[in-house]
C-alpha positions as a printed Julia matrix, in Angstrom:
207×3 Matrix{Float64}:
  72.76   80.3    82.78
  74.27   80.9    79.34
  76.98   83.23   78.06
  77.84   84.15   74.48
  80.35   82.03   72.59
  82.44   83.63   69.84
  84.78   82.31   67.16
  88.22   83.65   66.34
  86.73   85.62   63.43
  84.5    87.56   65.83
  81.27   85.81   64.8
  78.88   84.81   67.55
  78.79   81.02   67.38
  76.05   80.58   69.94
  75.95   80.24   73.69
  77.58   77.98   76.25
  76.01   76.7    79.45
  77.64   77.83   82.7
  76.87   77.19   86.34
  74.21   79.35   87.98
  76.05   78.97   91.29
  79.08   80.79   89.86
  77.67   83.14   87.24
  74.23   83.93   88.65
  74.87   84.06   92.38
  73.62   86.69   94.78
  76.0    89.65   94.69
  77.49   90.39   98.1
  79.37   93.71   97.98
  80.76   93.35  101.5
  82.36   89.97  100.73
  83.86   91.43   97.56
  85.34   94.3    99.57
  86.82   91.93  102.15
  88.27   89.61   99.49
  89.96   92.44   97.57
  91.3    93.95  100.8
  92.7    90.55  101.8
  94.32   90.03   98.41
  95.97   93.45   98.43
  97.15   93.08  102.03
  98.58   89.6   101.46
 100.61   90.89   98.54
 102.07   93.7   100.6
 105.71   93.55  101.69
 107.16   95.23  104.77
 110.06   97.04  103.07
 110.24  100.12  105.3
 112.67   99.53  108.15
 114.31  101.82  110.69
 116.8   101.18  113.49
 115.76  101.34  117.11
 118.12  102.48  119.85
 119.24   98.86  120.19
 120.35   98.72  116.53
 122.21  102.04  116.25
 125.96  101.79  116.64
 127.62  103.46  119.62
 126.09  104.95  122.72
 127.55  102.45  125.14
 129.05  105.03  127.44
 126.85  107.19  129.65
 127.16  110.79  128.32
 127.59  112.3   131.8
 127.08  111.33  135.39
 123.59  110.87  136.69
 123.48  113.71  139.22
 125.07  117.0   139.94
 125.42  118.49  136.44
 122.11  120.35  136.36
 121.27  118.69  133.08
 118.67  116.01  132.31
 119.75  112.46  133.0
 120.75  110.32  130.01
 122.04  106.79  129.82
 122.95  106.69  126.14
 123.63  109.06  123.28
 121.58  106.78  121.01
 118.22  107.41  122.67
 115.41  108.53  120.31
 115.41  112.21  121.32
 119.08  112.72  120.44
 120.41  113.38  116.98
 121.88  110.14  115.62
 119.8   108.08  117.97
 117.38  105.3   117.19
 113.8   105.78  116.01
 110.94  105.12  118.38
 107.85  103.36  116.99
 109.15  103.42  113.4
 108.31  100.85  110.71
 110.06   97.46  110.94
 110.44   94.8   108.26
 109.09   92.08  110.54
 105.51   93.32  110.26
 102.97   90.9   108.8
 100.1    92.45  106.84
  98.36   89.15  106.04
  94.59   88.99  106.53
  92.74   85.7   106.96
  89.4    84.94  105.3
  87.44   81.68  105.35
  87.58   79.61  102.16
  83.79   79.59  101.83
  83.67   83.38  102.04
  86.44   83.7    99.43
  84.52   81.47   97.04
  81.31   83.45   97.53
  83.21   86.66   96.83
  84.53   85.15   93.59
  81.02   84.07   92.58
  79.75   87.59   93.34
  82.37   89.16   91.05
  81.63   86.74   88.22
  77.88   87.24   88.62
  78.21   91.01   88.63
  80.26   90.96   85.43
  77.86   88.5    83.8
  74.86   90.64   84.73
  76.58   93.59   83.02
  77.18   91.46   79.88
  80.95   91.68   80.37
  81.65   87.93   80.3
  81.9    85.86   77.12
  83.75   82.81   75.8
  86.01   82.05   72.85
  85.91   78.58   71.33
  89.59   78.47   70.28
  92.5    80.51   69.0
  94.71   79.13   66.23
  97.74   80.64   64.54
 100.98   79.49   62.94
 103.07   81.5    65.4
 102.57   84.06   68.2
 101.72   87.37   66.57
 100.63   90.37   68.59
  99.23   92.15   65.54
  96.94   89.25   64.61
  95.78   88.8    68.2
  95.02   92.51   68.56
  92.99   92.39   65.34
  90.99   89.46   66.71
  90.24   91.3    69.98
  88.82   94.26   68.05
  86.24   91.91   66.51
  85.07   90.73   69.93
  82.9    92.67   72.45
  84.84   95.84   73.13
  85.9    97.19   76.49
  88.69   99.3    77.92
  90.58   96.21   79.07
  90.38   92.43   78.74
  91.17   89.53   81.06
  91.72   86.21   79.26
  91.13   83.09   81.37
  93.06   80.01   80.2
  92.52   76.37   81.11
  96.28   75.67   81.05
  99.52   77.23   79.89
  99.21   78.33   76.26
 102.37   79.9    74.84
 100.58   80.93   71.65
  98.02   83.1    73.46
 100.32   84.26   76.24
 103.03   85.48   73.86
 100.53   86.99   71.43
  98.84   88.99   74.19
 101.94   89.7    76.25
 102.75   93.09   74.68
  99.19   94.36   74.45
  98.34   97.12   76.93
  95.26   96.5    79.08
  95.22   92.78   78.21
  96.16   90.08   80.71
  96.16   86.29   80.55
  95.56   84.25   83.69
  95.15   80.56   84.45
  91.72   79.63   85.73
  93.42   78.25   88.87
  94.41   81.81   89.82
  91.08   83.5    89.15
  90.63   86.22   91.76
  88.26   89.1    92.64
  90.83   91.85   92.1
  91.51   90.95   88.46
  87.83   90.33   87.76
  86.96   93.83   88.95
  90.0    95.57   87.47
  89.46   94.41   83.88
  86.43   95.6    81.98
  85.68   92.43   79.97
  86.34   88.81   80.91
  86.99   86.3    78.12
  87.01   82.61   79.03
  88.55   80.12   76.66
  85.78   77.53   76.33
  87.68   74.65   78.04
  88.43   76.89   81.05
  84.74   77.14   81.93
  84.47   73.46   82.73
  87.71   73.51   84.7
  86.48   76.53   86.7
  83.43   74.59   87.82
  85.61   71.62   88.79
  87.92   73.83   90.83
  85.53   76.19   92.55
  82.3    74.24   92.96
């Protein structure tokens, strides 16, 4: 399998060989759905929190005696059906939304996303980016010379302050280390641009 390789000037330099196992795998929509659902759920925080009748202050004294008043029996003024009482079955911040998924299934989902993007000609590589200093204007001009899309995900082999700072203020552009490649970002961004060294590292990490 080969993908297009571009230079910083926007000229197509040629092609670069990539793994068929990653970029030409069988597309499994169900695994992609499960992987994205898992990723979104695992990033979810249980912020909503209410007090139960055990947490609400007061209510230690029985409002009235058990029998003989003609009224319903109550043991506490902090029961859920009274004003000022606790909440029954409300959200608590101890809830865990995490979803488990086997490592092999996660990898296959990642391959499916990469293969789907590659099949749609949305994946390409850049040989290198060089500049004297981080400049958003210059980086934006370079992107316009490359295959256009609504948004762009840039996959880096390692931390690169030049690229990260140059692309940091551009809307619809995100940089990510190849170590953190994930189905959600691959599907969210229209085009995927690998820095050439990151392709080899991706195969070492995920194959």
